[in-house]
MIBAZA-65107 format. One record per residue (C-alpha): y, z, x. Coordinates in pm, 1 decimal. Last residue first. Layout:
BEGIN
[lumdo [Y, Z, X]]
...
***
This chain:
BEGIN
[lumdo [6135.6, -2129.6, -14255.9]]
[lumdo [6215.4, -2453.3, -14433.7]]
[lumdo [5929.1, -2583.3, -14642.7]]
[lumdo [5698.4, -2847.3, -14502.9]]
[lumdo [5678.9, -3151.1, -14279.5]]
[lumdo [6035.0, -3250.2, -14358.8]]
[lumdo [6085.2, -3620.9, -14417.5]]
[lumdo [6233.3, -3891.1, -14198.1]]
[lumdo [6266.2, -4221.5, -14379.2]]
[lumdo [6148.2, -4555.3, -14242.5]]
[lumdo [5768.6, -4549.7, -14206.3]]
[lumdo [5595.4, -4361.6, -14489.0]]
[lumdo [5857.3, -4358.5, -14764.5]]
[lumdo [6030.6, -4690.7, -14697.4]]
[lumdo [5765.5, -4918.0, -14550.4]]
[lumdo [5482.8, -4780.0, -14763.3]]
[lumdo [5689.4, -4796.4, -15081.7]]
[lumdo [5794.8, -5154.9, -15004.8]]
[lumdo [5438.8, -5258.4, -14922.0]]
[lumdo [5309.4, -5099.4, -15240.8]]
[lumdo [5575.6, -5281.7, -15445.3]]
[lumdo [5482.0, -5615.4, -15284.3]]
[lumdo [5112.2, -5547.1, -15350.3]]
[lumdo [5193.0, -5461.8, -15713.8]]
[lumdo [5393.3, -5784.0, -15745.9]]
[lumdo [5086.6, -5971.2, -15617.1]]
[lumdo [4867.6, -5784.7, -15869.8]]
[lumdo [5075.5, -5875.4, -16172.2]]
[lumdo [5252.1, -5663.1, -16434.0]]
[lumdo [5453.4, -5437.9, -16202.4]]
[lumdo [5449.5, -5069.4, -16288.7]]
[lumdo [5799.6, -4944.2, -16372.0]]
[lumdo [5930.7, -4751.8, -16073.8]]
[lumdo [6115.9, -4420.5, -16072.1]]
[lumdo [6216.6, -4264.0, -15740.9]]
[lumdo [6265.9, -3919.3, -15585.8]]
[lumdo [6174.9, -3717.1, -15895.6]]
[lumdo [6369.7, -3392.2, -15927.2]]
[lumdo [6330.9, -3296.5, -16291.6]]
[lumdo [6668.2, -3447.3, -16387.1]]
[lumdo [6539.5, -3768.3, -16226.6]]
[lumdo [6230.5, -3743.0, -16445.5]]
[lumdo [6427.2, -3682.7, -16765.4]]
[lumdo [6674.5, -3963.7, -16695.6]]
[lumdo [6404.4, -4223.5, -16629.0]]
[lumdo [6197.2, -4113.7, -16927.5]]
[lumdo [6509.5, -4119.0, -17151.1]]
[lumdo [6605.3, -4464.8, -17024.0]]
[lumdo [6263.1, -4595.5, -17120.5]]
[lumdo [6111.2, -4837.8, -16871.2]]
[lumdo [5763.0, -4702.5, -16923.6]]
[lumdo [5452.5, -4854.0, -16765.3]]
[lumdo [5479.5, -4577.7, -16508.4]]
[lumdo [5490.5, -4516.2, -16135.5]]
[lumdo [5699.7, -4202.9, -16086.7]]
[lumdo [5760.3, -4151.5, -15716.4]]
[lumdo [5736.9, -3797.6, -15581.9]]
[lumdo [5844.7, -3717.6, -15226.9]]
[lumdo [5688.9, -3393.9, -15101.1]]
[lumdo [5960.8, -3138.4, -15011.5]]
[lumdo [5906.3, -2957.6, -15342.5]]
[lumdo [5563.5, -2833.6, -15238.3]]
[lumdo [5608.6, -2498.1, -15059.6]]
[lumdo [5917.3, -2384.5, -15253.4]]
[lumdo [5739.4, -2472.1, -15576.4]]
[lumdo [5973.5, -2567.5, -15860.9]]
[lumdo [5956.9, -2936.3, -15765.0]]
[lumdo [5578.0, -2946.2, -15783.9]]
[lumdo [5552.4, -2752.8, -16110.8]]
[lumdo [5821.1, -2956.8, -16285.0]]
[lumdo [5669.4, -3283.1, -16158.9]]
[lumdo [5326.8, -3179.1, -16291.5]]
[lumdo [5488.0, -3093.1, -16625.1]]
[lumdo [5661.3, -3430.5, -16653.6]]
[lumdo [5352.5, -3616.1, -16533.2]]
[lumdo [5131.3, -3482.7, -16810.4]]
[lumdo [4892.1, -3188.9, -16787.4]]
[lumdo [4584.5, -3213.0, -17012.2]]
[lumdo [4603.1, -3586.0, -17083.5]]
[lumdo [4830.6, -3828.1, -16897.4]]
[lumdo [5154.8, -4000.9, -16987.0]]
[lumdo [5388.8, -3980.5, -16689.4]]
[lumdo [5206.8, -4144.9, -16399.3]]
[lumdo [5282.5, -3998.8, -16058.2]]
[lumdo [5263.1, -4154.4, -15713.2]]
[lumdo [5283.8, -3870.9, -15461.6]]
[lumdo [5383.7, -3925.6, -15099.1]]
[lumdo [5301.0, -3763.5, -14763.6]]
[lumdo [5007.9, -3581.3, -14919.8]]
[lumdo [4927.1, -3216.3, -14841.3]]
[lumdo [4571.6, -3225.9, -14713.4]]
[lumdo [4263.5, -3086.4, -14884.4]]
[lumdo [3968.4, -3147.8, -14651.5]]
[lumdo [4072.7, -2829.3, -14473.9]]
[lumdo [4228.1, -2803.5, -14126.4]]
[lumdo [4582.0, -2854.2, -14255.0]]
[lumdo [4597.2, -2533.8, -14456.2]]
[lumdo [4369.2, -2373.7, -14713.4]]
[lumdo [4637.9, -2236.9, -14945.3]]
[lumdo [4872.0, -2537.3, -14928.2]]
[lumdo [4590.7, -2786.7, -14983.1]]
[lumdo [4432.0, -2579.4, -15258.4]]
[lumdo [4764.8, -2560.5, -15445.5]]
[lumdo [4816.8, -2933.9, -15399.0]]
[lumdo [4471.4, -3013.9, -15540.0]]
[lumdo [4525.7, -2787.5, -15841.1]]
[lumdo [4867.2, -2948.1, -15902.9]]
[lumdo [4716.0, -3296.3, -15893.6]]
[lumdo [4418.0, -3200.2, -16111.4]]
[lumdo [4660.4, -3063.3, -16369.8]]
[lumdo [4877.5, -3373.4, -16349.3]]
[lumdo [4592.0, -3601.4, -16441.4]]
[lumdo [4305.4, -3815.9, -16316.0]]
[lumdo [4331.0, -3762.9, -15939.0]]
[lumdo [4353.1, -4017.9, -15660.8]]
[lumdo [4347.5, -4004.2, -15282.5]]
[lumdo [4467.1, -4278.0, -15045.9]]
[lumdo [4403.0, -4192.9, -14679.1]]
[lumdo [4605.0, -4394.4, -14433.9]]
[lumdo [4581.7, -4756.4, -14320.2]]
[lumdo [4834.9, -4919.5, -14554.0]]
[lumdo [4853.8, -5289.9, -14469.9]]
[lumdo [4990.6, -5422.7, -14799.2]]
[lumdo [4638.2, -5528.9, -14900.9]]
[lumdo [4521.9, -5167.1, -14870.9]]
[lumdo [4817.4, -5046.8, -15078.6]]
[lumdo [4745.5, -5309.9, -15344.7]]
[lumdo [4376.4, -5215.2, -15350.4]]
[lumdo [4462.1, -4848.2, -15412.8]]
[lumdo [4714.6, -4951.6, -15678.5]]
[lumdo [4454.7, -5167.5, -15854.5]]
[lumdo [4193.3, -4889.7, -15831.3]]
[lumdo [4420.6, -4624.0, -15979.2]]
[lumdo [4535.2, -4861.9, -16252.4]]
[lumdo [4174.2, -4941.2, -16342.5]]
[lumdo [4083.2, -4570.3, -16351.3]]
[lumdo [4364.7, -4496.6, -16601.1]]
[lumdo [4450.4, -4123.2, -16601.5]]
[lumdo [4698.3, -4152.0, -16316.2]]
[lumdo [4784.6, -3911.8, -16034.3]]
[lumdo [4813.2, -4093.3, -15700.8]]
[lumdo [4813.4, -3955.4, -15349.1]]
***
């Protein structure tokens, strides 16, 4: 799942994941508020609903309404959501942005690649690592 206010960025990342061989569902929302609302519906309605807890969240930082920092804070403060890996995907390479997001519990910080082929390579690396290699919990500990 991707939260980014730029429709072109959302489409480029979606295409990059498809080109990298990703076969799963790739959902997008326009800001952190829509992301948190989606996640709350997914946890409330359960796995049989059309709202599914994502395996990975790609999060932009600078978005209207609810920015990435606040969305990250809400996700990582929720016992039911904090297990979801969150990767910041931002145009920023600011040390303060990197530090602030890691302090907030982000799992990785990536500066958006400039070209499409680099974006495909990044998508392939994320897919291979987060969705194929690592073992993640399926939900909160009981």
